[in-house]
C-alpha positions as CSV (number, residue, x, y, z in Angstrom):
1,M,31.3,147.6,111.2
2,T,30.8,150.5,108.9
3,G,33.4,153.3,109.3
4,T,32.7,156.6,110.9
5,S,31.8,159.4,108.5
6,S,34.4,161.8,107.3
7,P,33.0,164.7,109.4
8,D,33.1,162.6,112.5
9,R,36.7,161.6,111.7
10,R,37.6,165.3,111.3
11,R,35.9,166.2,114.5
12,F,37.9,163.5,116.2
13,L,41.2,164.8,114.9
14,T,40.6,168.3,116.2
15,A,38.9,167.1,119.4
16,G,42.1,165.2,120.4
17,A,44.1,168.4,120.5
18,A,41.3,170.2,122.3
19,V,41.1,167.5,125.0
20,L,44.9,167.6,125.5
21,G,44.9,171.4,125.7
22,A,42.2,171.8,128.2
23,T,43.1,172.7,131.8
24,A,40.8,170.0,133.1
25,A,42.8,167.4,131.1
26,A,45.8,167.9,133.4
27,Q,43.8,166.4,136.3
28,L,42.3,163.5,134.2
29,W,40.8,160.6,136.0
30,L,43.2,159.6,138.8
31,P,42.4,160.5,142.4
32,A,44.5,163.3,143.9
33,A,46.6,160.9,146.1
34,A,47.6,158.9,143.0
35,R,48.5,162.0,141.1
36,A,50.6,163.3,143.9
37,A,52.5,160.0,143.9
38,D,53.5,160.3,140.3
39,T,57.2,160.5,139.6
40,P,57.6,163.4,137.1
41,L,58.5,162.2,133.6
42,P,59.8,164.2,130.6
43,E,57.4,166.1,128.5
44,N,57.9,163.9,125.5
45,V,57.5,160.6,127.3
46,F,54.7,159.6,124.8
47,A,56.9,160.4,121.8
48,L,56.0,157.1,120.2
49,G,52.3,157.8,120.3
50,T,49.4,155.3,120.8
51,A,48.0,152.3,119.0
52,S,45.4,149.6,119.3
53,G,44.9,146.2,117.9
54,D,43.4,142.7,117.6
55,P,39.8,143.8,118.1
56,L,37.3,141.5,119.7
57,P,33.5,142.0,120.1
58,D,34.1,143.0,123.7
59,G,37.7,144.0,123.7
60,I,40.8,145.7,122.3
61,V,44.5,146.0,123.0
62,L,45.6,149.5,123.8
63,W,49.3,150.2,123.3
64,T,51.9,152.8,124.1
65,R,55.6,152.9,125.1
66,L,57.2,155.4,127.4
67,A,60.3,156.6,125.5
68,P,61.4,160.2,126.0
69,D,64.7,159.5,124.1
70,P,63.4,156.9,121.6
71,L,66.4,156.6,119.3
72,N,68.8,155.9,122.2
73,G,67.2,153.0,124.0
74,G,64.2,154.9,125.3
75,G,65.7,157.1,128.0
76,M,63.6,155.7,130.8
77,P,64.9,155.0,134.3
78,D,65.4,151.3,135.3
79,A,62.1,151.2,137.2
80,T,58.5,150.1,136.7
81,V,56.2,153.0,136.0
82,P,52.4,152.8,136.5
83,V,50.5,154.0,133.5
84,A,46.8,154.8,133.8
85,W,44.6,154.2,130.7
86,E,41.1,155.2,130.0
87,I,38.7,154.3,127.1
88,A,35.4,156.2,126.4
89,E,32.5,156.2,124.0
90,D,33.1,159.9,123.1
91,E,36.1,161.9,122.2
92,H,35.6,164.2,125.2
93,F,35.7,161.3,127.6
94,R,32.4,162.2,129.2
95,R,31.1,158.6,128.8
96,V,34.0,156.5,130.1
97,A,33.6,152.8,129.4
98,R,36.6,151.3,131.2
99,R,39.8,152.5,133.0
100,G,42.7,150.9,134.7
101,V,46.4,151.0,135.4
102,A,49.1,149.0,133.6
103,Q,52.7,148.6,134.6
104,A,55.3,149.7,132.2
105,R,58.3,147.5,133.0
106,P,61.9,148.2,132.0
107,E,62.4,144.6,130.9
108,Y,59.8,145.2,128.2
109,G,61.1,148.6,127.2
110,H,58.4,150.4,129.2
111,S,55.8,149.3,126.7
112,V,52.1,149.0,127.7
113,H,49.7,146.5,126.4
114,A,46.3,147.0,128.1
115,D,44.0,144.2,127.1
116,V,40.6,145.9,127.7
117,R,37.5,143.8,128.0
118,G,33.8,144.5,128.8
119,L,33.3,146.8,125.8
120,R,30.3,146.9,123.4
121,P,30.6,145.2,120.0
122,G,30.9,147.2,116.8
123,R,31.5,150.5,118.5
124,V,34.0,153.3,118.1
125,Y,36.0,154.2,121.2
126,W,38.5,156.8,122.2
127,Y,41.4,156.2,124.6
128,R,44.4,157.8,126.3
129,F,47.2,157.2,128.8
130,R,48.7,159.1,131.7
131,A,52.0,158.6,133.4
132,G,54.3,160.8,135.5
133,G,52.0,163.8,135.1
134,R,52.0,163.5,131.3
135,I,49.1,162.7,129.0
136,S,49.3,160.8,125.8
137,P,47.8,161.8,122.5
138,V,44.2,160.6,122.2
139,G,43.7,157.4,120.1
140,R,40.6,156.1,118.3
141,T,39.7,152.5,117.9
142,R,36.7,150.2,117.4
143,T,35.6,146.8,118.5
144,A,34.6,143.9,116.2
145,P,30.9,143.2,115.6
146,H,29.0,140.8,117.8
147,R,30.0,137.2,117.0
148,H,26.5,136.4,115.7
149,A,26.1,139.5,113.6
150,T,25.3,138.7,110.0
151,G,24.8,142.0,108.3
152,G,26.8,145.2,107.9
153,S,30.1,145.7,106.2
154,L,33.8,145.7,107.1
155,R,36.4,148.0,105.6
156,V,39.9,146.5,105.7
157,A,43.2,148.2,104.6
158,L,46.0,145.8,103.6
159,A,49.6,147.1,104.0
160,S,53.1,145.8,104.0
161,C,56.8,146.5,103.4
162,Q,57.7,150.0,104.6
163,N,61.4,150.7,104.2
164,W,62.4,153.9,105.9
165,Q,65.3,154.5,103.6
166,H,63.3,154.0,100.4
167,G,60.7,156.7,101.0
168,Y,58.2,158.4,103.2
169,F,55.1,156.5,104.3
170,T,52.8,158.7,102.3
171,P,50.2,156.0,101.5
172,Y,49.0,156.2,105.2
173,A,47.8,159.7,104.7
174,D,45.3,158.5,102.1
175,M,44.5,155.4,104.2
176,L,43.6,157.7,107.1
177,A,41.2,159.6,104.8
178,Q,39.5,156.3,103.7
179,D,38.8,155.5,107.4
180,P,39.2,151.7,107.5
181,D,37.7,149.6,110.3
182,V,40.9,147.7,110.7
183,V,44.4,147.8,109.2
184,L,46.0,144.4,108.3
185,F,49.8,144.6,108.2
186,V,51.4,141.5,106.8
187,G,55.1,142.0,107.3
188,D,58.3,144.0,106.9
189,Y,57.3,146.7,109.4
190,I,60.9,147.6,109.8
191,Y,64.0,146.8,107.7
192,E,67.2,145.5,109.2
193,S,69.4,147.0,106.5
194,T,72.4,149.1,107.3
195,P,72.3,152.9,107.0
196,S,72.6,154.2,103.5
197,S,72.6,157.7,102.0
198,A,71.2,156.6,98.7
199,G,67.5,157.2,99.5
200,P,65.5,160.2,100.8
201,R,65.9,159.0,104.5
202,R,68.6,157.2,106.4
203,H,68.4,154.5,109.0
204,E,69.7,155.3,112.5
205,G,72.7,153.4,113.9
206,T,75.8,152.2,112.3
207,G,74.9,148.7,111.0
208,E,72.2,146.0,111.1
209,P,70.4,145.7,114.4
210,V,71.3,142.5,116.3
211,T,70.8,143.5,120.0
212,L,67.6,144.4,121.8
213,E,68.5,148.0,122.1
214,Q,69.4,148.3,118.4
215,Y,66.0,146.8,117.4
216,R,64.3,149.1,119.8
217,N,66.0,152.1,118.2
218,R,65.0,151.0,114.7
219,Y,61.3,150.5,115.7
220,A,61.4,153.9,117.4
221,Q,62.7,155.6,114.2
222,Y,59.9,154.0,112.1
223,R,57.3,155.1,114.6
224,A,58.4,158.7,114.1
225,D,56.9,158.8,110.6
226,P,53.9,161.1,111.1
227,D,51.6,159.3,108.6
228,L,52.2,155.9,110.2
229,A,51.7,157.4,113.7
230,A,48.4,159.0,112.7
231,M,47.1,155.7,111.2
232,H,48.0,153.8,114.3
233,A,46.1,156.3,116.4
234,N,43.0,156.1,114.3
235,A,42.1,152.4,113.8
236,P,43.0,149.1,115.3
237,W,45.7,147.1,113.6
238,V,46.2,143.3,113.1
239,V,49.9,142.6,112.5
240,T,52.2,139.8,111.6
241,F,55.9,139.8,110.6
242,D,57.8,138.6,107.6
243,D,61.6,138.4,107.3
244,H,63.0,142.0,107.6
245,E,61.8,142.3,111.2
246,V,64.7,139.9,111.9
247,D,66.9,139.1,108.9
248,N,66.3,138.9,105.1
249,D,64.9,135.5,104.0
250,W,65.4,133.8,107.4
251,A,63.7,130.4,107.9
252,G,63.1,128.8,111.3
253,E,66.4,129.3,113.2
254,I,68.4,129.6,109.9
255,P,69.6,133.0,108.9
256,Q,70.1,134.2,105.3
257,D,73.9,133.7,105.7
258,P,74.7,130.8,108.1
259,A,78.4,131.1,107.4
260,K,78.4,134.7,108.8
261,Q,75.8,134.1,111.6
262,P,76.5,131.1,113.8
263,H,73.4,129.3,115.2
264,D,73.8,130.6,118.7
265,A,74.3,134.2,117.5
266,F,71.3,134.0,115.3
267,V,69.1,132.6,118.1
268,A,70.2,135.5,120.2
269,R,69.3,137.8,117.4
270,L,65.8,136.2,117.0
271,T,65.3,136.6,120.7
272,A,66.1,140.3,120.6
273,A,64.1,140.9,117.4
274,F,61.0,139.2,118.7
275,Q,61.0,141.1,122.0
276,A,61.4,144.4,120.3
277,Y,58.5,143.4,117.9
278,Y,56.3,142.6,120.8
279,E,57.2,145.8,122.6
280,H,56.1,147.9,119.6
281,M,53.0,146.1,118.4
282,P,49.4,146.3,119.8
283,V,49.2,142.5,120.5
284,R,48.0,140.5,123.4
285,A,50.1,138.8,126.1
286,T,49.8,135.5,124.1
287,A,52.5,137.1,121.9
288,V,55.0,137.7,124.8
289,P,58.1,135.9,123.3
290,D,59.6,132.8,124.8
291,G,63.2,133.4,123.9
292,P,63.6,132.9,120.1
293,H,59.9,131.9,119.7
294,I,56.8,134.0,119.5
295,Q,53.2,133.0,119.0
296,M,51.9,135.0,116.1
297,Y,49.4,132.9,114.1
298,R,46.0,133.5,115.5
299,R,42.3,134.0,114.4
300,L,40.0,137.0,114.6
301,E,36.3,137.0,114.0
302,F,34.2,139.9,112.5
303,G,30.7,138.5,113.2
304,R,29.5,136.0,110.7
305,L,30.8,138.2,108.0
306,A,34.5,137.4,108.0
307,R,37.0,135.2,109.7
308,L,40.6,136.3,109.6
309,N,43.3,133.6,109.9
310,V,46.7,135.3,110.4
311,L,49.6,133.1,109.4
312,D,53.2,132.8,110.5
313,T,55.2,131.8,107.4
314,R,58.7,132.2,109.0
315,Q,59.1,130.4,112.3
316,F,58.0,126.9,111.2
317,R,59.2,126.7,107.6
318,T,62.0,124.5,106.3
319,D,64.9,126.2,104.8
320,Q,64.3,127.5,101.3
321,A,64.9,125.2,98.3
322,T,67.7,126.0,95.9
323,G,66.2,124.4,92.8
324,Q,63.0,123.1,91.2
325,D,63.3,119.6,92.6
326,G,63.5,121.0,96.2
327,A,60.5,123.3,95.6
328,Q,58.4,120.2,94.8
329,D,59.7,118.0,97.6
330,P,56.7,116.9,99.7
331,A,58.9,117.2,102.9
332,M,59.1,121.0,102.5
333,T,56.7,122.9,104.8
334,M,55.9,126.6,105.1
335,L,53.5,126.3,108.0
336,G,54.7,123.3,110.1
337,A,52.3,120.5,111.0
338,R,50.6,122.1,113.9
339,Q,49.9,125.5,112.2
340,K,48.6,123.7,109.1
341,R,46.1,121.7,111.2
342,W,45.0,124.8,113.0
343,L,44.5,126.6,109.7
344,L,42.5,123.8,108.0
345,D,40.3,123.3,111.1
346,G,39.6,127.0,111.2
347,L,38.7,127.1,107.5
348,H,36.6,124.0,107.4
349,H,34.6,124.8,110.5
350,S,34.2,128.5,109.9
351,P,30.7,130.1,110.3
352,A,31.8,133.1,108.3
353,R,30.7,134.2,104.8
354,W,34.3,135.2,104.0
355,N,37.4,133.2,105.0
356,L,40.4,135.5,104.9
357,V,43.9,134.2,105.1
358,A,46.7,136.7,105.9
359,S,49.8,135.2,104.3
360,Q,53.0,137.2,104.4
361,I,54.2,135.9,101.1
362,M,52.6,135.3,97.7
363,M,50.6,132.0,97.3
364,A,49.8,132.1,93.6
365,E,52.4,131.0,91.1
366,T,54.9,133.4,89.7
367,D,56.6,131.8,86.6
368,L,59.6,134.0,85.8
369,L,60.6,132.1,82.6
370,P,58.9,133.1,79.4
371,G,57.8,130.1,77.2
372,E,58.6,126.5,78.1
373,G,59.7,125.5,81.6
374,K,59.3,127.2,85.0
375,L,61.4,129.5,87.2
376,W,60.1,130.4,90.6
377,Y,60.9,132.5,93.7
378,Y,61.8,129.9,96.3
379,D,61.2,132.1,99.3
380,A,57.5,132.4,98.4
381,W,54.9,129.6,98.3
382,D,56.3,128.5,94.9
383,G,59.2,127.1,96.9
384,Y,56.8,124.9,99.0
385,Q,54.6,123.6,96.2
386,A,53.4,120.3,97.7
387,E,52.0,122.0,100.8
388,R,50.7,124.9,98.7
389,N,48.9,122.6,96.3
390,A,47.4,120.5,99.1
391,L,46.1,123.6,100.7
392,L,44.6,124.8,97.4
393,R,42.8,121.4,97.0
394,E,41.3,122.0,100.4
395,F,40.1,125.4,99.2
396,R,37.5,123.6,97.0
397,E,35.6,122.8,100.2
398,I,36.1,126.2,101.9
399,R,33.5,129.0,101.7
400,N,34.8,132.1,99.9
401,P,38.6,131.9,100.6
402,V,40.5,135.1,100.0
403,V,44.2,135.3,100.6
404,L,45.8,138.7,101.5
405,S,49.5,138.9,101.1
406,G,52.5,141.2,100.9
407,D,56.3,140.8,100.4
408,R,56.5,141.3,96.7
409,H,56.7,145.2,96.6
410,L,54.2,144.9,93.7
411,T,50.5,144.7,93.3
412,M,49.8,141.2,92.0
413,I,46.1,140.1,92.1
414,S,45.4,136.6,91.0
415,D,42.9,133.8,90.8
416,L,44.1,130.8,92.9
417,K,44.1,127.6,90.8
418,E,43.7,124.1,92.2
419,D,46.8,123.1,90.2
420,F,49.0,125.8,88.6
421,A,50.7,123.1,86.5
422,D,47.3,122.6,84.7
423,P,46.0,125.9,83.1
424,D,42.6,124.3,82.8
425,S,42.3,123.4,86.6
426,D,39.5,125.0,88.6
427,V,39.7,128.4,90.2
428,V,39.4,127.9,94.0
429,G,40.0,131.3,95.5
430,A,41.4,134.8,95.0
431,E,44.6,136.4,96.2
432,F,45.5,140.1,96.7
433,V,49.2,140.7,97.0
434,G,49.4,144.3,98.3
435,T,52.1,146.6,97.0
436,S,54.6,148.1,99.4
437,V,54.1,151.2,101.4
438,S,57.5,152.6,100.4
439,S,59.9,149.7,99.7
440,S,61.6,149.9,96.3
441,G,60.8,153.6,96.2
442,D,59.3,155.3,93.1
443,Q,59.8,152.6,90.5
444,D,60.3,153.2,86.8
445,Q,56.9,152.1,85.5
446,A,58.0,151.6,81.9
447,A,60.9,149.4,83.0
448,F,58.6,147.4,85.2
449,H,56.1,146.7,82.4
450,A,58.9,145.9,80.0
451,Q,60.1,143.2,82.4
452,W,56.8,141.8,83.6
453,D,54.3,142.2,80.8
454,P,56.0,139.4,78.7
455,L,55.4,137.0,81.6
456,K,51.6,137.5,81.6
457,A,51.1,134.7,79.0
458,D,52.9,132.2,81.3
459,N,50.8,133.5,84.3
460,P,47.2,133.7,83.0
461,H,45.9,133.7,86.5
462,W,47.2,137.2,87.1
463,K,44.5,139.8,86.9
464,V,46.4,143.0,87.8
465,I,50.1,143.6,88.2
466,D,51.6,147.1,89.0
467,A,54.6,148.7,90.6
468,H,53.2,151.8,92.2
469,R,53.5,152.3,96.0
470,G,50.3,152.2,98.1
471,Y,47.9,149.7,99.7
472,H,44.7,147.8,99.1
473,L,41.3,148.7,100.5
474,F,38.5,146.2,100.8
475,D,34.8,146.7,101.5
476,I,33.5,143.4,102.6
477,R,29.7,142.7,102.5
478,R,27.7,139.5,102.4
479,D,27.3,139.6,98.6
480,A,30.8,140.6,97.6
481,V,34.2,141.9,98.4
482,D,34.9,145.2,96.6
483,A,38.6,146.0,96.4
484,Q,40.5,149.1,95.4
485,V,44.2,149.4,94.6
486,R,45.1,152.7,96.1
487,V,48.4,154.2,94.9
488,V,50.4,157.4,95.5
489,D,52.4,159.3,92.9
490,T,55.6,159.5,95.1
491,V,57.2,158.3,98.3
492,V,60.4,160.3,97.9
493,R,58.7,163.5,99.2
494,P,56.7,163.8,102.4
495,Q,53.4,164.6,100.6
496,A,51.8,162.7,97.8
497,T,48.7,162.5,95.6
498,A,46.6,159.3,95.9
499,S,44.3,157.7,93.3
500,T,42.6,154.4,92.6
501,L,44.5,152.4,90.1
502,S,42.0,149.5,89.8
503,R,38.7,148.3,91.2
504,L,38.0,144.6,91.6
505,R,35.4,142.3,93.0
506,V,35.1,138.8,94.5
507,E,31.5,137.7,94.5
508,N,29.9,135.4,97.1
509,G,30.0,131.8,95.8
510,R,32.1,132.6,92.8
511,P,35.8,131.7,93.3
512,G,38.3,134.2,91.8
513,V,38.4,137.9,91.2
514,H,37.5,140.2,88.3
515,E,37.9,143.8,87.5
516,V,34.9,146.1,87.6
């Protein structure tokens, strides 16, 4: 699934504008009778852009949301609107592969999730929408390789943690230039924090979102970032959430502050947050929320090259421990029994060369106490050690396990050890904790190293730690996974300069990661 060349990508970016500007584009593909029946909609009805996600060998989800007034609930009438979609093998839409009509319903914020099937594997496609006489920007996507494909390569970009108030989403401009086959986003797409004037940008609204309309407005604001919008329009995304899409450090149906959020109120907040999440993400109907529950853990295949297991580390966990004894309690669970069985079955019976696990939070140990003793973050896997250690023991029998994580606002790349309490225990896998897109802003690098470098002796499994903003880029082949830590020099201004901080490799059949 090798990416399109840079000249092809540039042709696409200019072709989209040409297609939209052409006189013929106003007619598009609907018959005249259907066009005449259109209820006129405002010119900026596609203000939130387009996106695609969850690629299959024969299918893709195409997304948009009709929202001419995106920061004020959307601005659409309380009526269902038909939205025509079209997907083609060329940017000029001369070789149309599939077309259809989806219904944008008010109860789902007039969002559209077209689950297109019958496509060809491992192909680049272009797509667009039409509603009320208006035409969307053109999007570009690609399908997964054939399920039996054994060769080729896969380029994956790993991103997480994009706080609007902490900075601009400048890493996406570089990600766009790197042309990944798929973007894996592992959580904190929005932040629920109140508006603040301390950073370069300010959240909309007057407080934390708790209602459906408030969450819709917050997502709409984030979608307005031009670099994020461009990346959504140029590659399929695979997404999952962490805590800030709802409430900091929530667990199951327990909020961060139970004394301030009664159970019924928090369940209502979960319900609103999950619906807004579904409305703004390119996911299938399997993710339509059922009240305060949403199905997010799932599995995607990229031929025989890679299997991607996407976890949900929030809905099924027990409440966080408050001390070391609690963190080591065998009753503590991050995944819940059903998801854990699903994960182990998928790992043990995988036909893939590489078994990827998308975990929102860090799996490797972080010992925060220099010298004797241990001190952990209890919201991460360190707070659920019995389950984590049992999973790592299973990794001994798994082919090439690689964990892709977020949450930490730092780059932390580690060997995964069978038993972190025993420094001599075997390495059983590798973990890449991607830094944040913007969260924590432009950190003081000297202060970071003064704080964290003294901890390296207590965490010998760490290979790279860093506090720049950015993302990780992976080129996956049968013989190895080559990784780049891509960073930007600033997120407090709308433009930034990107560079490669580090290059690393995981070799087939050799657990762990090393710098190259």
